[in-house]
PDB file of N, H, CA, C and O in Angstrom:
ATOM      1  N   VAL A   1      93.295 108.995  88.260  1.00  0.00           N
ATOM      2  CA  VAL A   1      91.916 108.731  87.868  1.00  0.00           C
ATOM      3  C   VAL A   1      91.876 107.581  86.888  1.00  0.00           C
ATOM      4  O   VAL A   1      90.990 106.731  86.988  1.00  0.00           O
ATOM      5  N   GLN A   2      92.787 107.519  85.956  1.00  0.00           N
ATOM      6  H   GLN A   2      93.506 108.209  85.875  1.00  0.00           H
ATOM      7  CA  GLN A   2      92.766 106.438  84.975  1.00  0.00           C
ATOM      8  C   GLN A   2      92.894 105.074  85.606  1.00  0.00           C
ATOM      9  O   GLN A   2      92.252 104.121  85.164  1.00  0.00           O
ATOM     10  N   ALA A   3      93.719 104.966  86.638  1.00  0.00           N
ATOM     11  H   ALA A   3      94.241 105.740  86.997  1.00  0.00           H
ATOM     12  CA  ALA A   3      93.876 103.700  87.324  1.00  0.00           C
ATOM     13  C   ALA A   3      92.577 103.270  87.958  1.00  0.00           C
ATOM     14  O   ALA A   3      92.222 102.094  87.873  1.00  0.00           O
ATOM     15  N   SER A   4      91.856 104.168  88.588  1.00  0.00           N
ATOM     16  H   SER A   4      92.145 105.123  88.658  1.00  0.00           H
ATOM     17  CA  SER A   4      90.613 103.813  89.232  1.00  0.00           C
ATOM     18  C   SER A   4      89.569 103.383  88.179  1.00  0.00           C
ATOM     19  O   SER A   4      88.800 102.450  88.411  1.00  0.00           O
ATOM     20  N   VAL A   5      89.550 104.057  87.047  1.00  0.00           N
ATOM     21  H   VAL A   5      90.175 104.815  86.858  1.00  0.00           H
ATOM     22  CA  VAL A   5      88.613 103.736  86.000  1.00  0.00           C
ATOM     23  C   VAL A   5      88.866 102.344  85.442  1.00  0.00           C
ATOM     24  O   VAL A   5      87.936 101.610  85.110  1.00  0.00           O
ATOM     25  N   SER A   6      90.157 101.994  85.346  1.00  0.00           N
ATOM     26  H   SER A   6      90.913 102.590  85.616  1.00  0.00           H
ATOM     27  CA  SER A   6      90.518 100.704  84.753  1.00  0.00           C
ATOM     28  C   SER A   6      90.343  99.538  85.749  1.00  0.00           C
ATOM     29  O   SER A   6      90.456  98.374  85.365  1.00  0.00           O
ATOM     30  N   GLY A   7      90.072  99.850  87.000  1.00  0.00           N
ATOM     31  H   GLY A   7      89.980 100.796  87.312  1.00  0.00           H
ATOM     32  CA  GLY A   7      89.739  98.796  87.978  1.00  0.00           C
ATOM     33  C   GLY A   7      90.927  98.366  88.831  1.00  0.00           C
ATOM     34  O   GLY A   7      90.754  97.511  89.700  1.00  0.00           O
ATOM     35  N   VAL A   8      92.109  98.905  88.631  1.00  0.00           N
ATOM     36  H   VAL A   8      92.250  99.599  87.925  1.00  0.00           H
ATOM     37  CA  VAL A   8      93.246  98.542  89.489  1.00  0.00           C
ATOM     38  C   VAL A   8      93.263  99.435  90.731  1.00  0.00           C
ATOM     39  O   VAL A   8      92.848 100.591  90.659  1.00  0.00           O
ATOM     40  N   PRO A   9      93.727  98.926  91.846  1.00  0.00           N
ATOM     41  CA  PRO A   9      93.743  99.738  93.053  1.00  0.00           C
ATOM     42  C   PRO A   9      94.744 100.889  92.984  1.00  0.00           C
ATOM     43  O   PRO A   9      95.866 100.717  92.508  1.00  0.00           O
ATOM     44  N   ALA A  10      94.333 102.051  93.459  1.00  0.00           N
ATOM     45  H   ALA A  10      93.422 102.190  93.846  1.00  0.00           H
ATOM     46  CA  ALA A  10      95.202 103.204  93.463  1.00  0.00           C
ATOM     47  C   ALA A  10      94.914 104.088  94.671  1.00  0.00           C
ATOM     48  O   ALA A  10      93.781 104.156  95.148  1.00  0.00           O
ATOM     49  N   VAL A  11      95.950 104.763  95.158  1.00  0.00           N
ATOM     50  H   VAL A  11      96.870 104.707  94.771  1.00  0.00           H
ATOM     51  CA  VAL A  11      95.814 105.674  96.289  1.00  0.00           C
ATOM     52  C   VAL A  11      96.467 106.987  95.902  1.00  0.00           C
ATOM     53  O   VAL A  11      97.560 106.995  95.335  1.00  0.00           O
ATOM     54  N   SER A  12      95.820 108.073  96.197  1.00  0.00           N
ATOM     55  H   SER A  12      94.933 108.066  96.658  1.00  0.00           H
ATOM     56  CA  SER A  12      96.362 109.416  95.967  1.00  0.00           C
ATOM     57  C   SER A  12      96.795 109.976  97.323  1.00  0.00           C
ATOM     58  O   SER A  12      96.024 109.976  98.282  1.00  0.00           O
ATOM     59  N   ILE A  13      98.057 110.459  97.386  1.00  0.00           N
ATOM     60  H   ILE A  13      98.683 110.459  96.606  1.00  0.00           H
ATOM     61  CA  ILE A  13      98.616 110.948  98.649  1.00  0.00           C
ATOM     62  C   ILE A  13      98.959 112.417  98.449  1.00  0.00           C
ATOM     63  O   ILE A  13      99.880 112.740  97.698  1.00  0.00           O
ATOM     64  N   PRO A  14      98.224 113.321  99.118  1.00  0.00           N
ATOM     65  CA  PRO A  14      98.564 114.754  99.017  1.00  0.00           C
ATOM     66  C   PRO A  14      99.869 115.020  99.797  1.00  0.00           C
ATOM     67  O   PRO A  14     100.189 114.364 100.788  1.00  0.00           O
ATOM     68  N   ASN A  15     100.599 116.025  99.282  1.00  0.00           N
ATOM     69  H   ASN A  15     100.340 116.558  98.477  1.00  0.00           H
ATOM     70  CA  ASN A  15     101.858 116.332  99.913  1.00  0.00           C
ATOM     71  C   ASN A  15     102.131 117.824  99.955  1.00  0.00           C
ATOM     72  O   ASN A  15     103.229 118.263  99.614  1.00  0.00           O
ATOM     73  N   GLY A  16     101.174 118.584 100.357  1.00  0.00           N
ATOM     74  H   GLY A  16     100.282 118.227 100.633  1.00  0.00           H
ATOM     75  CA  GLY A  16     101.373 120.040 100.484  1.00  0.00           C
ATOM     76  C   GLY A  16     101.138 120.789  99.195  1.00  0.00           C
ATOM     77  O   GLY A  16     100.344 120.375  98.350  1.00  0.00           O
ATOM     78  N   SER A  17     101.853 121.918  99.052  1.00  0.00           N
ATOM     79  H   SER A  17     102.498 122.254  99.738  1.00  0.00           H
ATOM     80  CA  SER A  17     101.701 122.736  97.847  1.00  0.00           C
ATOM     81  C   SER A  17     103.044 123.384  97.517  1.00  0.00           C
ATOM     82  O   SER A  17     103.934 123.502  98.360  1.00  0.00           O
ATOM     83  N   ASP A  18     103.152 123.802  96.243  1.00  0.00           N
ATOM     84  H   ASP A  18     102.429 123.707  95.558  1.00  0.00           H
ATOM     85  CA  ASP A  18     104.394 124.449  95.821  1.00  0.00           C
ATOM     86  C   ASP A  18     104.401 125.941  96.186  1.00  0.00           C
ATOM     87  O   ASP A  18     103.498 126.417  96.873  1.00  0.00           O
ATOM     88  N   GLN A  19     105.403 126.662  95.733  1.00  0.00           N
ATOM     89  H   GLN A  19     106.137 126.275  95.174  1.00  0.00           H
ATOM     90  CA  GLN A  19     105.537 128.082  96.101  1.00  0.00           C
ATOM     91  C   GLN A  19     104.408 128.945  95.516  1.00  0.00           C
ATOM     92  O   GLN A  19     104.213 130.079  95.954  1.00  0.00           O
ATOM     93  N   ASN A  20     103.669 128.425  94.538  1.00  0.00           N
ATOM     94  H   ASN A  20     103.827 127.504  94.182  1.00  0.00           H
ATOM     95  CA  ASN A  20     102.554 129.162  93.945  1.00  0.00           C
ATOM     96  C   ASN A  20     101.239 128.727  94.515  1.00  0.00           C
ATOM     97  O   ASN A  20     100.193 129.202  94.072  1.00  0.00           O
ATOM     98  N   GLY A  21     101.251 127.835  95.489  1.00  0.00           N
ATOM     99  H   GLY A  21     102.101 127.449  95.849  1.00  0.00           H
ATOM    100  CA  GLY A  21     100.021 127.381  96.088  1.00  0.00           C
ATOM    101  C   GLY A  21      99.355 126.208  95.372  1.00  0.00           C
ATOM    102  O   GLY A  21      98.271 125.777  95.764  1.00  0.00           O
ATOM    103  N   MET A  22      99.994 125.696  94.334  1.00  0.00           N
ATOM    104  H   MET A  22     100.875 126.046  94.016  1.00  0.00           H
ATOM    105  CA  MET A  22      99.435 124.556  93.595  1.00  0.00           C
ATOM    106  C   MET A  22      99.665 123.265  94.401  1.00  0.00           C
ATOM    107  O   MET A  22     100.737 123.056  94.968  1.00  0.00           O
ATOM    108  N   PRO A  23      98.657 122.426  94.435  1.00  0.00           N
ATOM    109  CA  PRO A  23      98.802 121.201  95.219  1.00  0.00           C
ATOM    110  C   PRO A  23      99.806 120.241  94.612  1.00  0.00           C
ATOM    111  O   PRO A  23      99.931 120.121  93.394  1.00  0.00           O
ATOM    112  N   ILE A  24     100.524 119.556  95.505  1.00  0.00           N
ATOM    113  H   ILE A  24     100.423 119.653  96.496  1.00  0.00           H
ATOM    114  CA  ILE A  24     101.487 118.534  95.097  1.00  0.00           C
ATOM    115  C   ILE A  24     101.030 117.222  95.718  1.00  0.00           C
ATOM    116  O   ILE A  24     100.580 117.184  96.863  1.00  0.00           O
ATOM    117  N   GLY A  25     101.152 116.151  94.948  1.00  0.00           N
ATOM    118  H   GLY A  25     101.517 116.182  94.018  1.00  0.00           H
ATOM    119  CA  GLY A  25     100.789 114.850  95.481  1.00  0.00           C
ATOM    120  C   GLY A  25     101.359 113.760  94.611  1.00  0.00           C
ATOM    121  O   GLY A  25     102.028 114.033  93.615  1.00  0.00           O
ATOM    122  N   LEU A  26     101.100 112.547  94.978  1.00  0.00           N
ATOM    123  H   LEU A  26     100.556 112.325  95.787  1.00  0.00           H
ATOM    124  CA  LEU A  26     101.532 111.418  94.168  1.00  0.00           C
ATOM    125  C   LEU A  26     100.429 110.332  94.196  1.00  0.00           C
ATOM    126  O   LEU A  26      99.619 110.239  95.118  1.00  0.00           O
ATOM    127  N   GLN A  27     100.458 109.555  93.167  1.00  0.00           N
ATOM    128  H   GLN A  27     101.117 109.631  92.419  1.00  0.00           H
ATOM    129  CA  GLN A  27      99.506 108.452  93.076  1.00  0.00           C
ATOM    130  C   GLN A  27     100.294 107.146  93.068  1.00  0.00           C
ATOM    131  O   GLN A  27     101.252 106.990  92.311  1.00  0.00           O
ATOM    132  N   VAL A  28      99.885 106.230  93.902  1.00  0.00           N
ATOM    133  H   VAL A  28      99.106 106.357  94.517  1.00  0.00           H
ATOM    134  CA  VAL A  28     100.504 104.890  93.960  1.00  0.00           C
ATOM    135  C   VAL A  28      99.492 103.924  93.362  1.00  0.00           C
ATOM    136  O   VAL A  28      98.327 103.898  93.758  1.00  0.00           O
ATOM    137  N   ILE A  29      99.956 103.130  92.400  1.00  0.00           N
ATOM    138  H   ILE A  29     100.903 103.152  92.078  1.00  0.00           H
ATOM    139  CA  ILE A  29      99.097 102.169  91.703  1.00  0.00           C
ATOM    140  C   ILE A  29      99.647 100.774  91.893  1.00  0.00           C
ATOM    141  O   ILE A  29     100.851 100.553  91.767  1.00  0.00           O
ATOM    142  N   ALA A  30      98.761  99.819  92.199  1.00  0.00           N
ATOM    143  H   ALA A  30      97.783  99.998  92.301  1.00  0.00           H
ATOM    144  CA  ALA A  30      99.179  98.448  92.415  1.00  0.00           C
ATOM    145  C   ALA A  30      98.541  97.515  91.384  1.00  0.00           C
ATOM    146  O   ALA A  30      97.649  97.908  90.632  1.00  0.00           O
ATOM    147  N   ASN A  31      99.019  96.283  91.369  1.00  0.00           N
ATOM    148  H   ASN A  31      99.744  95.964  91.979  1.00  0.00           H
ATOM    149  CA  ASN A  31      98.379  95.287  90.526  1.00  0.00           C
ATOM    150  C   ASN A  31      97.028  94.925  91.082  1.00  0.00           C
ATOM    151  O   ASN A  31      96.732  95.194  92.246  1.00  0.00           O
ATOM    152  N   SER A  32      96.203  94.313  90.250  1.00  0.00           N
ATOM    153  H   SER A  32      96.443  94.095  89.304  1.00  0.00           H
ATOM    154  CA  SER A  32      94.867  93.883  90.661  1.00  0.00           C
ATOM    155  C   SER A  32      94.989  92.960  91.867  1.00  0.00           C
ATOM    156  O   SER A  32      95.886  92.121  91.949  1.00  0.00           O
ATOM    157  N   PHE A  33      94.046  93.147  92.810  1.00  0.00           N
ATOM    158  H   PHE A  33      93.318  93.829  92.743  1.00  0.00           H
ATOM    159  CA  PHE A  33      93.940  92.306  94.012  1.00  0.00           C
ATOM    160  C   PHE A  33      95.134  92.434  94.960  1.00  0.00           C
ATOM    161  O   PHE A  33      95.393  91.527  95.751  1.00  0.00           O
ATOM    162  N   LYS A  34      95.862  93.552  94.889  1.00  0.00           N
ATOM    163  H   LYS A  34      95.651  94.289  94.247  1.00  0.00           H
ATOM    164  CA  LYS A  34      97.001  93.791  95.784  1.00  0.00           C
ATOM    165  C   LYS A  34      96.726  95.013  96.688  1.00  0.00           C
ATOM    166  O   LYS A  34      97.621  95.807  96.977  1.00  0.00           O
ATOM    167  N   GLU A  35      95.478  95.132  97.116  1.00  0.00           N
ATOM    168  H   GLU A  35      94.750  94.487  96.882  1.00  0.00           H
ATOM    169  CA  GLU A  35      95.065  96.271  97.932  1.00  0.00           C
ATOM    170  C   GLU A  35      95.825  96.296  99.268  1.00  0.00           C
ATOM    171  O   GLU A  35      96.214  97.370  99.727  1.00  0.00           O
ATOM    172  N   VAL A  36      96.041  95.145  99.893  1.00  0.00           N
ATOM    173  H   VAL A  36      95.725  94.272  99.521  1.00  0.00           H
ATOM    174  CA  VAL A  36      96.698  95.112 101.188  1.00  0.00           C
ATOM    175  C   VAL A  36      98.119  95.671 101.050  1.00  0.00           C
ATOM    176  O   VAL A  36      98.549  96.501 101.851  1.00  0.00           O
ATOM    177  N   GLU A  37      98.838  95.207 100.027  1.00  0.00           N
ATOM    178  H   GLU A  37      98.489  94.533  99.377  1.00  0.00           H
ATOM    179  CA  GLU A  37     100.201  95.718  99.808  1.00  0.00           C
ATOM    180  C   GLU A  37     100.189  97.205  99.479  1.00  0.00           C
ATOM    181  O   GLU A  37     101.053  97.958  99.928  1.00  0.00           O
ATOM    182  N   LEU A  38      99.202  97.620  98.690  1.00  0.00           N
ATOM    183  H   LEU A  38      98.500  97.008  98.325  1.00  0.00           H
ATOM    184  CA  LEU A  38      99.090  99.043  98.341  1.00  0.00           C
ATOM    185  C   LEU A  38      98.883  99.902  99.576  1.00  0.00           C
ATOM    186  O   LEU A  38      99.549 100.928  99.725  1.00  0.00           O
ATOM    187  N   TYR A  39      97.989  99.516 100.457  1.00  0.00           N
ATOM    188  H   TYR A  39      97.448  98.683 100.336  1.00  0.00           H
ATOM    189  CA  TYR A  39      97.731 100.282 101.661  1.00  0.00           C
ATOM    190  C   TYR A  39      98.940 100.283 102.572  1.00  0.00           C
ATOM    191  O   TYR A  39      99.243 101.309 103.181  1.00  0.00           O
ATOM    192  N   ALA A  40      99.644  99.157 102.684  1.00  0.00           N
ATOM    193  H   ALA A  40      99.397  98.324 102.189  1.00  0.00           H
ATOM    194  CA  ALA A  40     100.855  99.112 103.527  1.00  0.00           C
ATOM    195  C   ALA A  40     101.929 100.029 102.973  1.00  0.00           C
ATOM    196  O   ALA A  40     102.549 100.780 103.725  1.00  0.00           O
ATOM    197  N   PHE A  41     102.156  99.979 101.667  1.00  0.00           N
ATOM    198  H   PHE A  41     101.652  99.369 101.056  1.00  0.00           H
ATOM    199  CA  PHE A  41     103.180 100.844 101.075  1.00  0.00           C
ATOM    200  C   PHE A  41     102.789 102.292 101.153  1.00  0.00           C
ATOM    201  O   PHE A  41     103.635 103.148 101.413  1.00  0.00           O
ATOM    202  N   SER A  42     101.527 102.590 100.933  1.00  0.00           N
ATOM    203  H   SER A  42     100.840 101.895 100.721  1.00  0.00           H
ATOM    204  CA  SER A  42     101.062 103.966 101.035  1.00  0.00           C
ATOM    205  C   SER A  42     101.231 104.512 102.448  1.00  0.00           C
ATOM    206  O   SER A  42     101.620 105.665 102.635  1.00  0.00           O
ATOM    207  N   ASN A  43     100.933 103.671 103.446  1.00  0.00           N
ATOM    208  H   ASN A  43     100.616 102.735 103.294  1.00  0.00           H
ATOM    209  CA  ASN A  43     101.135 104.071 104.804  1.00  0.00           C
ATOM    210  C   ASN A  43     102.622 104.333 105.093  1.00  0.00           C
ATOM    211  O   ASN A  43     102.968 105.285 105.792  1.00  0.00           O
ATOM    212  N   TYR A  44     103.460 103.508 104.568  1.00  0.00           N
ATOM    213  H   TYR A  44     103.179 102.734 104.000  1.00  0.00           H
ATOM    214  CA  TYR A  44     104.936 103.716 104.707  1.00  0.00           C
ATOM    215  C   TYR A  44     105.323 105.068 104.101  1.00  0.00           C
ATOM    216  O   TYR A  44     106.074 105.828 104.713  1.00  0.00           O
ATOM    217  N   LEU A  45     104.810 105.373 102.890  1.00  0.00           N
ATOM    218  H   LEU A  45     104.200 104.755 102.393  1.00  0.00           H
ATOM    219  CA  LEU A  45     105.166 106.641 102.248  1.00  0.00           C
ATOM    220  C   LEU A  45     104.641 107.849 103.054  1.00  0.00           C
ATOM    221  O   LEU A  45     105.343 108.852 103.187  1.00  0.00           O
ATOM    222  N   VAL A  46     103.433 107.755 103.582  1.00  0.00           N
ATOM    223  H   VAL A  46     102.863 106.940 103.474  1.00  0.00           H
ATOM    224  CA  VAL A  46     102.879 108.858 104.375  1.00  0.00           C
ATOM    225  C   VAL A  46     103.781 109.111 105.597  1.00  0.00           C
ATOM    226  O   VAL A  46     104.104 110.255 105.917  1.00  0.00           O
ATOM    227  N   ASN A  47     104.171 108.043 106.258  1.00  0.00           N
ATOM    228  H   ASN A  47     103.909 107.113 105.998  1.00  0.00           H
ATOM    229  CA  ASN A  47     105.039 108.196 107.425  1.00  0.00           C
ATOM    230  C   ASN A  47     106.387 108.759 107.014  1.00  0.00           C
ATOM    231  O   ASN A  47     106.940 109.579 107.746  1.00  0.00           O
ATOM    232  N   LEU A  48     106.937 108.363 105.885  1.00  0.00           N
ATOM    233  H   LEU A  48     106.487 107.697 105.290  1.00  0.00           H
ATOM    234  CA  LEU A  48     108.211 108.837 105.393  1.00  0.00           C
ATOM    235  C   LEU A  48     108.105 110.353 105.020  1.00  0.00           C
ATOM    236  O   LEU A  48     108.990 111.136 105.364  1.00  0.00           O
ATOM    237  N   ILE A  49     107.073 110.729 104.355  1.00  0.00           N
ATOM    238  H   ILE A  49     106.353 110.093 104.076  1.00  0.00           H
ATOM    239  CA  ILE A  49     106.876 112.128 103.915  1.00  0.00           C
ATOM    240  C   ILE A  49     106.659 113.017 105.146  1.00  0.00           C
ATOM    241  O   ILE A  49     107.090 114.171 105.155  1.00  0.00           O
ATOM    242  N   SER A  50     106.009 112.502 106.164  1.00  0.00           N
ATOM    243  H   SER A  50     105.658 111.565 106.156  1.00  0.00           H
ATOM    244  CA  SER A  50     105.672 113.292 107.338  1.00  0.00           C
ATOM    245  C   SER A  50     106.881 113.686 108.199  1.00  0.00           C
ATOM    246  O   SER A  50     106.786 114.576 109.044  1.00  0.00           O
ATOM    247  N   LYS A  51     107.992 113.025 107.977  1.00  0.00           N
ATOM    248  H   LYS A  51     108.069 112.302 107.290  1.00  0.00           H
ATOM    249  CA  LYS A  51     109.176 113.261 108.830  1.00  0.00           C
ATOM    250  C   LYS A  51     109.829 114.596 108.496  1.00  0.00           C
ATOM    251  O   LYS A  51     110.832 114.963 109.107  1.00  0.00           O
TER     252      LYS A  51
END
């Protein structure tokens, strides 16, 4: 959330839940005006996590 408020691009990627049912995820943050690279890297991570 702080990244989005500060104006830098960020993506949140959900990754299931732990043994107690709590959600697990990660946030990827990029430099300003690097949205294309952020989306490409996020897509790579989603594909990697999905295996």
